[in-house]
C-alpha positions in Angstrom: -8.8 -7.2 87.8 -5.1 -6.9 89.3 -3.2 -3.9 89.6 -0.2 -3.8 87.2 2.9 -2.5 89.6 4.6 0.4 88.1 8.4 -0.7 87.6 10.1 1.4 89.9 11.6 4.9 88.9 9.6 5.2 85.8 6.3 7.4 85.8 3.0 5.0 85.4 1.5 7.3 83.3 4.2 7.1 80.5 3.8 3.2 79.6 2.0 3.1 76.7 -1.9 1.3 78.0 -1.5 -1.8 75.4 1.8 -3.5 76.5 0.7 -2.3 80.4 -2.6 -4.3 80.0 -0.5 -7.1 78.1 3.1 -6.9 79.2 5.6 -9.3 77.8 7.7 -10.7 80.3 10.7 -8.5 79.3 8.6 -4.9 78.7 9.6 -3.7 82.1 13.2 -4.3 81.4 13.2 -3.1 78.0 11.6 -0.1 79.1 14.1 1.2 81.9 16.6 0.9 79.1 14.6 3.3 76.8 14.4 5.4 79.6 17.9 5.6 79.8 18.4 7.0 76.9 18.7 3.1 75.2 17.8 2.7 71.2 15.7 0.3 69.9 18.9 -1.4 68.3 20.6 -1.6 71.5 17.5 -2.5 73.6 17.2 -5.3 71.0 20.5 -6.9 71.3 19.5 -7.2 74.8 16.7 -9.1 74.7 15.5 -10.1 71.0 12.9 -7.9 70.8 12.1 -6.4 67.0 12.2 -3.0 66.6 8.3 -2.6 65.4 7.5 -4.5 68.8 9.8 -1.4 70.5 8.1 1.1 68.6 4.8 -0.1 69.5 5.5 0.3 72.7 7.7 3.3 73.0 6.6 5.4 70.1 4.6 7.8 72.4 6.7 7.4 75.7 7.8 10.8 77.4 11.2 10.4 78.5 13.3 12.6 79.8 15.5 15.6 78.7 18.9 13.9 79.4 17.2 11.1 77.8 16.2 13.0 74.4 20.1 14.3 74.6 21.5 10.9 74.9 19.3 9.0 72.0 19.7 13.0 69.8 23.8 12.5 70.5 23.6 8.6 69.1 21.3 9.8 66.0 24.0 12.2 65.4 26.8 9.3 65.6 25.0 6.9 63.7 24.7 9.5 60.9 28.8 10.3 60.8 29.5 6.2 61.2 26.6 5.5 58.2 28.3 9.0 55.9 32.0 7.2 57.4 30.9 3.4 56.3 29.1 4.9 52.8 32.7 6.6 52.2 34.8 3.7 52.9 32.6 1.8 50.7 32.4 3.9 47.5 36.3 3.8 48.2 36.1 0.0 47.9 34.1 0.0 44.6 35.8 2.5 43.1 39.0 0.3 43.4 37.7 -2.6 42.6 36.2 -1.2 39.6 39.7 0.4 38.7 41.3 -3.5 39.0 38.7 -5.1 37.2 39.6 -2.4 34.0 43.3 -3.1 34.5 42.8 -6.8 34.4 40.5 -7.2 31.1 42.7 -4.4 29.6 45.9 -6.5 30.0 44.2 -9.5 28.1 43.6 -7.9 25.0 47.5 -7.6 23.2 48.5 -5.5 20.3 46.0 -6.3 17.4 46.4 -8.3 14.6 44.9 -7.2 11.0 42.1 -9.9 11.1 41.7 -8.5 14.9 41.3 -5.5 13.6 38.6 -7.1 10.6 36.7 -8.4 12.9 36.4 -4.7 14.8 35.8 -2.3 12.3 33.1 -4.9 11.2 31.7 -5.2 14.1 31.6 -1.2 14.6 30.0 -0.7 11.5 27.3 -3.4 12.2 26.3 -1.6 15.4 27.1 2.3 14.4 26.5 1.9 10.5 24.3 2.2 7.8 23.1 -1.1 7.0 20.2 -0.8 3.9 21.7 -4.2 2.4 18.5 -4.4 0.5 20.4 -3.3 -3.2 17.3 -2.2 -5.4 16.7 1.2 -7.4 14.0 2.0 -4.9 16.5 2.2 -1.5 19.4 4.5 -4.1 22.9 3.5 -3.8 24.4 1.3 -1.4 27.5 3.6 0.1 29.3 3.1 3.7 28.0 6.0 6.4 29.3 5.4 9.8 28.5 8.1 12.5 29.6 8.5 16.0 30.8 11.7 18.6 33.1 9.3 20.4 36.8 10.2 18.8 38.2 6.9 19.6 35.9 4.6 17.8 36.0 7.6 14.8 39.7 6.7 14.7 39.3 3.3 14.9 37.1 2.6 12.1 39.2 5.1 9.8 42.6 3.0 10.5 39.8 0.1 9.6 39.0 1.9 6.2 42.6 2.6 5.2 44.1 -1.0 6.9 41.3 -3.3 5.3 39.0 -2.1 3.0 41.2 -0.3 1.1 40.1 3.6 1.6 42.0 6.4 1.7 41.6 9.5 3.4 40.9 11.9 0.4 38.3 9.5 -0.7 36.0 10.1 2.5 33.7 12.5 3.1 32.8 14.3 6.6 29.5 15.5 8.0 29.9 17.1 11.5 26.2 17.2 12.9 26.2 19.9 16.0 23.8 21.6 17.8 22.5 24.9 17.8 24.8 26.3 20.9 28.2 25.0 19.0 30.6 26.8 16.9 31.0 25.2 13.5 34.3 26.0 13.0 35.6 24.3 16.5 33.6 21.4 15.6 35.0 21.1 12.0 38.8 21.6 13.2 38.5 19.2 16.0 37.2 16.8 13.3 40.0 17.4 10.5 42.7 17.7 13.5 41.3 14.4 15.4 41.4 12.3 11.8 43.6 14.1 9.4 41.0 13.9 6.8 41.3 16.9 4.2 39.7 20.0 5.4 37.6 20.4 2.3 35.9 16.6 3.1 34.1 18.7 5.8 30.5 19.9 6.2 28.4 20.6 8.9 24.8 20.2 9.8 22.8 21.6 12.6 21.0 18.4 13.7 18.5 20.4 16.2 16.0 23.1 15.7 17.2 26.2 17.5 13.8 25.5 19.7 15.6 22.8 21.0 18.9 25.0 22.1 17.7 25.1 26.1 16.8 21.3 26.4 19.8 19.6 26.0 23.1 20.0 27.9 25.6 22.9 26.5 28.1 20.7 27.2 26.6 17.1 26.1 28.4 16.6 22.5 31.0 19.6 22.7 32.5 18.9 19.7 29.0 16.8 17.4 29.0 13.9 16.2 31.3 13.0 12.8 29.2 11.3 9.8 31.7 9.2 7.8 30.7 8.5 4.0 32.7 6.7 1.5 30.2 6.5 -1.8 31.5 3.4 -3.6 29.2 0.0 -3.9 32.3 -2.3 -4.0 33.3 -1.0 -0.1 29.9 -1.5 1.2 29.2 -5.2 0.0 33.4 -5.6 1.1 31.7 -4.4 4.9 28.8 -6.6 4.3 30.7 -9.6 3.4 32.5 -9.4 6.5 29.6 -8.9 8.6 27.9 -12.3 7.4 30.9 -13.7 8.0 30.9 -12.7 11.5 27.3 -14.0 11.6 28.2 -17.4 10.2 31.1 -17.8 12.6 28.9 -17.1 15.4 25.9 -19.3 14.7 28.6 -22.1 14.4 29.8 -21.2 17.2 26.5 -21.5 19.2 26.0 -25.1 17.3 29.0 -26.1 18.7 27.9 -25.3 22.3 24.7 -26.9 22.1 24.3 -30.0 24.2 23.9 -32.8 22.5 
């Protein structure tokens, strides 16, 4: 059997058996670069050898301490480059996100009465009590809207006042809180925000004390506010608006259907 001539300056015993018995033409040159402390990526750029192939060749290769130090330094530098790349990428993504927000924010101009009407009805459609089956078994119909977002709550109250014709003294409020919250603080927060009379507020502990340790203390710092108006006519006003939105959306879909 013909003997494979060792590459000059390379320990014959350090060459993997499989690579030595069936070498590629560029194996010896790649081996020399690895012994110098070249990374798989650097060798791949020179010879276009897949990293998987290089790993199968050199994963058990014994190299000098100097070469090990070179590879360790490159690995460290590569890590710092990756960290810097991710930092720059994260910054660019954040800037892009902010740019998109500003662009679409400016597309919303001052709301008129019709805009507020549709917005309020849509909010109730998503977040309100919607038992539209008006039977005695299902009880008396009433408006009930709940959320923990202060902007959403104040927008919905504006809808009730300007569109439905409900004054704040007719709105009853229930603050649903976690056991770790102080009822007085939560009620005062929503009272100051909404300007609804203080006597219209009540509070309710939404979770048992056994659940206290299972939720973060700052999950909902002031709980959730539930607004309730117990007048049948107001309930069906909002239902009518929702039906109108549904019909308008259906018409829009029909218009866009291909012939």
